[in-house]
ZAKE-241060 format. One record per residue (C-alpha): residue in one letter; residue number from 1; y, z, x; chain. Coordinates in Angstrom, 1 decimal. Each point is the difference from the previous one (the first is absolute). Example, Ala and Ser with C-alpha at 12.3 -4.5 7.8 and 13.67 -1.06 7.14 Angstrom:
<sites>
<site res="A" n="1" y="-4.5" z="7.8" x="12.3" chain="A"/>
<site res="S" n="2" y="3.4" z="-0.7" x="1.4" chain="A"/>
</sites>
This chain:
<sites>
<site res="I" n="1" y="-3.6" z="14.3" x="-21.0" chain="A"/>
<site res="G" n="2" y="3.4" z="2.6" x="0.5" chain="A"/>
<site res="E" n="3" y="-0.7" z="1.6" x="-3.4" chain="A"/>
<site res="N" n="4" y="-3.9" z="0.0" x="-0.3" chain="A"/>
<site res="T" n="5" y="-0.9" z="0.9" x="3.5" chain="A"/>
<site res="D" n="6" y="1.1" z="2.6" x="2.7" chain="A"/>
<site res="H" n="7" y="1.6" z="-2.9" x="2.1" chain="A"/>
<site res="F" n="8" y="3.5" z="-0.6" x="0.0" chain="A"/>
<site res="A" n="9" y="1.7" z="-3.5" x="-0.6" chain="A"/>
<site res="Q" n="10" y="3.1" z="-1.7" x="0.6" chain="A"/>
<site res="G" n="11" y="1.2" z="-3.5" x="-1.4" chain="A"/>
<site res="Y" n="12" y="2.6" z="-2.6" x="0.9" chain="A"/>
<site res="F" n="13" y="0.3" z="-3.4" x="-2.0" chain="A"/>
<site res="V" n="14" y="1.6" z="-3.3" x="0.8" chain="A"/>
<site res="Y" n="15" y="0.1" z="-2.2" x="-2.7" chain="A"/>
<site res="D" n="16" y="1.4" z="-3.6" x="-0.7" chain="A"/>
<site res="S" n="17" y="2.6" z="-0.1" x="-3.0" chain="A"/>
<site res="K" n="18" y="-1.1" z="-3.5" x="-1.4" chain="A"/>
<site res="K" n="19" y="-1.4" z="-0.3" x="-3.5" chain="A"/>
<site res="S" n="20" y="-2.9" z="-2.3" x="1.1" chain="A"/>
<site res="G" n="21" y="-2.3" z="-0.1" x="2.9" chain="A"/>
<site res="A" n="22" y="1.5" z="3.4" x="1.1" chain="A"/>
<site res="K" n="23" y="-2.0" z="2.3" x="2.2" chain="A"/>
<site res="T" n="24" y="0.1" z="3.7" x="0.8" chain="A"/>
<site res="V" n="25" y="-0.9" z="1.3" x="3.5" chain="A"/>
<site res="S" n="26" y="-1.5" z="3.9" x="-0.1" chain="A"/>
<site res="H" n="27" y="0.2" z="1.8" x="3.1" chain="A"/>
<site res="L" n="28" y="-2.0" z="3.3" x="-0.5" chain="A"/>
<site res="R" n="29" y="-0.6" z="3.2" x="2.1" chain="A"/>
<site res="F" n="30" y="-2.8" z="2.6" x="-0.4" chain="A"/>
<site res="G" n="31" y="-0.5" z="3.3" x="1.7" chain="A"/>
<site res="D" n="32" y="-1.6" z="3.3" x="0.1" chain="A"/>
<site res="Q" n="33" y="3.8" z="1.3" x="0.6" chain="A"/>
<site res="P" n="34" y="3.1" z="-0.4" x="-2.0" chain="A"/>
<site res="I" n="35" y="1.9" z="-3.1" x="1.3" chain="A"/>
<site res="R" n="36" y="3.5" z="0.3" x="0.6" chain="A"/>
<site res="A" n="37" y="0.8" z="-3.0" x="1.9" chain="A"/>
<site res="P" n="38" y="2.4" z="-3.1" x="-0.6" chain="A"/>
<site res="Y" n="39" y="-2.1" z="-2.8" x="-0.8" chain="A"/>
<site res="L" n="40" y="1.0" z="-2.9" x="1.9" chain="A"/>
<site res="I" n="41" y="-1.4" z="0.0" x="3.4" chain="A"/>
<site res="T" n="42" y="2.4" z="-0.7" x="2.6" chain="A"/>
<site res="N" n="43" y="-2.3" z="0.6" x="3.1" chain="A"/>
<site res="A" n="44" y="-3.6" z="-0.4" x="1.4" chain="A"/>
<site res="D" n="45" y="-0.7" z="3.5" x="0.1" chain="A"/>
<site res="F" n="46" y="-2.2" z="-0.2" x="-2.5" chain="A"/>
<site res="I" n="47" y="-2.4" z="-1.5" x="2.2" chain="A"/>
<site res="A" n="48" y="1.3" z="0.9" x="3.3" chain="A"/>
<site res="G" n="49" y="-2.8" z="0.9" x="2.5" chain="A"/>
<site res="V" n="50" y="-3.3" z="-1.5" x="1.5" chain="A"/>
<site res="W" n="51" y="-2.2" z="-2.0" x="-1.8" chain="A"/>
<site res="T" n="52" y="-3.3" z="-2.1" x="1.2" chain="A"/>
<site res="G" n="53" y="-2.5" z="-2.1" x="-2.2" chain="A"/>
<site res="S" n="54" y="-2.0" z="-2.7" x="-0.7" chain="A"/>
<site res="V" n="55" y="1.8" z="-3.4" x="-1.4" chain="A"/>
<site res="F" n="56" y="-1.8" z="-3.5" x="-1.1" chain="A"/>
<site res="P" n="57" y="1.3" z="-3.2" x="0.1" chain="A"/>
<site res="E" n="58" y="0.0" z="-1.6" x="-3.3" chain="A"/>
<site res="T" n="59" y="-1.8" z="-3.3" x="1.5" chain="A"/>
<site res="N" n="60" y="-2.8" z="2.2" x="1.7" chain="A"/>
<site res="P" n="61" y="-0.5" z="3.3" x="-2.1" chain="A"/>
<site res="N" n="62" y="-3.1" z="0.8" x="2.2" chain="A"/>
<site res="F" n="63" y="2.1" z="0.0" x="3.0" chain="A"/>
<site res="S" n="64" y="2.0" z="3.3" x="0.5" chain="A"/>
<site res="I" n="65" y="3.1" z="0.6" x="2.3" chain="A"/>
<site res="Q" n="66" y="1.2" z="3.6" x="1.1" chain="A"/>
<site res="I" n="67" y="3.5" z="1.0" x="-0.2" chain="A"/>
<site res="D" n="68" y="2.0" z="2.8" x="1.0" chain="A"/>
<site res="L" n="69" y="3.2" z="0.6" x="-1.4" chain="A"/>
<site res="S" n="70" y="2.7" z="2.3" x="0.9" chain="A"/>
<site res="I" n="71" y="3.2" z="0.5" x="-2.1" chain="A"/>
<site res="Q" n="72" y="2.8" z="2.4" x="1.2" chain="A"/>
<site res="T" n="73" y="1.9" z="2.7" x="-2.1" chain="A"/>
<site res="G" n="74" y="3.4" z="-1.3" x="-1.1" chain="A"/>
<site res="C" n="75" y="-1.2" z="-3.4" x="-0.2" chain="A"/>
<site res="T" n="76" y="3.0" z="-1.9" x="-2.1" chain="A"/>
<site res="V" n="77" y="0.1" z="-3.5" x="-1.1" chain="A"/>
<site res="G" n="78" y="1.2" z="-2.4" x="2.6" chain="A"/>
<site res="N" n="79" y="-1.5" z="2.2" x="3.0" chain="A"/>
<site res="V" n="80" y="-2.8" z="-0.7" x="2.3" chain="A"/>
<site res="C" n="81" y="-1.9" z="3.3" x="-0.7" chain="A"/>
<site res="G" n="82" y="-3.4" z="-0.3" x="0.8" chain="A"/>
<site res="T" n="83" y="-2.8" z="-1.7" x="2.1" chain="A"/>
<site res="V" n="84" y="-3.1" z="-2.0" x="-1.0" chain="A"/>
<site res="S" n="85" y="-3.2" z="-0.9" x="2.0" chain="A"/>
<site res="A" n="86" y="-3.2" z="-2.0" x="-0.3" chain="A"/>
<site res="P" n="87" y="-1.9" z="1.2" x="2.9" chain="A"/>
<site res="Q" n="88" y="-2.8" z="-2.4" x="0.0" chain="A"/>
<site res="F" n="89" y="2.2" z="-3.0" x="0.3" chain="A"/>
<site res="P" n="90" y="1.8" z="1.6" x="1.8" chain="A"/>
<site res="C" n="91" y="3.3" z="-0.2" x="-1.7" chain="A"/>
<site res="S" n="92" y="2.9" z="2.7" x="-0.5" chain="A"/>
<site res="G" n="93" y="3.5" z="0.0" x="-0.9" chain="A"/>
<site res="K" n="94" y="2.9" z="1.7" x="-1.8" chain="A"/>
<site res="I" n="95" y="0.7" z="-0.1" x="-3.7" chain="A"/>
<site res="A" n="96" y="3.5" z="0.0" x="-2.0" chain="A"/>
<site res="L" n="97" y="0.1" z="1.3" x="-3.2" chain="A"/>
<site res="V" n="98" y="1.7" z="-2.9" x="-2.2" chain="A"/>
<site res="D" n="99" y="-0.4" z="1.1" x="-3.8" chain="A"/>
<site res="I" n="100" y="-1.2" z="3.0" x="-2.0" chain="A"/>
<site res="N" n="101" y="-0.7" z="-1.1" x="-3.6" chain="A"/>
<site res="G" n="102" y="-1.1" z="2.9" x="-2.1" chain="A"/>
<site res="D" n="103" y="-3.1" z="1.4" x="1.7" chain="A"/>
<site res="T" n="104" y="-0.6" z="-3.2" x="2.4" chain="A"/>
<site res="F" n="105" y="1.2" z="0.2" x="3.5" chain="A"/>
<site res="V" n="106" y="0.8" z="-3.3" x="1.6" chain="A"/>
<site res="F" n="107" y="-0.3" z="-0.3" x="3.7" chain="A"/>
<site res="I" n="108" y="0.5" z="-3.0" x="2.4" chain="A"/>
<site res="E" n="109" y="-1.7" z="-0.3" x="3.1" chain="A"/>
<site res="Q" n="110" y="2.1" z="-0.7" x="3.3" chain="A"/>
<site res="N" n="111" y="-0.5" z="-0.4" x="3.4" chain="A"/>
<site res="M" n="112" y="-4.1" z="-0.6" x="-0.2" chain="A"/>
<site res="L" n="113" y="-1.6" z="0.0" x="3.5" chain="A"/>
<site res="G" n="114" y="-3.3" z="-0.5" x="1.0" chain="A"/>
<site res="A" n="115" y="-2.4" z="-2.9" x="-0.6" chain="A"/>
<site res="S" n="116" y="0.9" z="-3.8" x="-0.7" chain="A"/>
<site res="D" n="117" y="0.1" z="0.0" x="-3.6" chain="A"/>
<site res="C" n="118" y="1.9" z="3.3" x="-0.2" chain="A"/>
<site res="A" n="119" y="3.3" z="-0.9" x="-1.9" chain="A"/>
<site res="S" n="120" y="3.1" z="2.0" x="-1.2" chain="A"/>
<site res="G" n="121" y="1.2" z="-0.4" x="-3.7" chain="A"/>
<site res="G" n="122" y="-3.0" z="1.0" x="-2.0" chain="A"/>
<site res="Y" n="123" y="0.7" z="2.2" x="-2.9" chain="A"/>
<site res="E" n="124" y="-1.8" z="3.3" x="-0.7" chain="A"/>
<site res="Y" n="125" y="0.2" z="1.6" x="-3.6" chain="A"/>
<site res="L" n="126" y="-1.1" z="3.5" x="0.0" chain="A"/>
<site res="Q" n="127" y="-0.5" z="2.6" x="-3.0" chain="A"/>
<site res="L" n="128" y="-1.2" z="3.1" x="0.1" chain="A"/>
<site res="R" n="129" y="-2.6" z="0.7" x="-2.4" chain="A"/>
<site res="S" n="130" y="-1.3" z="3.1" x="-2.2" chain="A"/>
<site res="D" n="131" y="-2.7" z="0.6" x="2.5" chain="A"/>
<site res="G" n="132" y="2.6" z="0.5" x="2.8" chain="A"/>
<site res="T" n="133" y="-1.4" z="-3.5" x="1.8" chain="A"/>
<site res="L" n="134" y="2.6" z="-2.8" x="0.4" chain="A"/>
<site res="S" n="135" y="-0.8" z="-3.2" x="-1.6" chain="A"/>
<site res="W" n="136" y="1.0" z="-2.8" x="2.7" chain="A"/>
<site res="A" n="137" y="0.6" z="-3.8" x="-0.8" chain="A"/>
<site res="F" n="138" y="0.9" z="-2.4" x="2.8" chain="A"/>
<site res="R" n="139" y="1.6" z="-3.4" x="-0.8" chain="A"/>
<site res="A" n="140" y="1.1" z="-2.5" x="2.6" chain="A"/>
<site res="T" n="141" y="0.5" z="-3.9" x="0.6" chain="A"/>
<site res="S" n="142" y="-1.4" z="-1.3" x="3.1" chain="A"/>
<site res="A" n="143" y="2.2" z="-2.3" x="2.3" chain="A"/>
<site res="S" n="144" y="-2.3" z="-2.7" x="-1.4" chain="A"/>
<site res="G" n="145" y="0.7" z="0.6" x="-3.4" chain="A"/>
<site res="E" n="146" y="-3.4" z="2.1" x="-0.7" chain="A"/>
<site res="K" n="147" y="0.3" z="2.9" x="-2.7" chain="A"/>
<site res="I" n="148" y="-1.6" z="3.1" x="1.5" chain="A"/>
<site res="A" n="149" y="-0.6" z="3.2" x="-2.2" chain="A"/>
<site res="S" n="150" y="-2.0" z="2.9" x="0.8" chain="A"/>
<site res="N" n="151" y="-0.4" z="3.6" x="-2.2" chain="A"/>
<site res="G" n="152" y="-1.6" z="3.0" x="0.6" chain="A"/>
<site res="V" n="153" y="0.6" z="4.2" x="-0.3" chain="A"/>
<site res="L" n="154" y="1.2" z="1.9" x="2.9" chain="A"/>
<site res="R" n="155" y="-0.4" z="3.8" x="0.5" chain="A"/>
<site res="R" n="156" y="1.6" z="2.8" x="2.4" chain="A"/>
<site res="P" n="157" y="-2.3" z="0.7" x="2.3" chain="A"/>
</sites>
């Protein structure tokens, strides 16, 4: 892409030096302008802002839930730096950034309030997609041990 189109490219590669069963993880960036930035992402500025969209429980893909998400600039691992809400339940709380793994930002929900089934401790996995939308995945385990998973796409309003 960097050589055969008008786009610019940057790559960062992480590899395992094992002889057998080793894997390489490639982190690639493409853009219309030259990329002059360190590759390892240390904060969530990449996805900071307000996002909204519909997500779907894996157990019932015909049922959608509206999610509203706000992420502050300057958000670094270990800090509470945003909010999440599911207005139709109603359920809302804070999110803390717990990990940045390549281009995946991992947040944990905290201080969730609202309906009786609102619970803290669920993880949100966010990835900025090439079309400017945000891939959103949620994973949690209920108090009764049930695995909860939802997926969707969020957009800037």
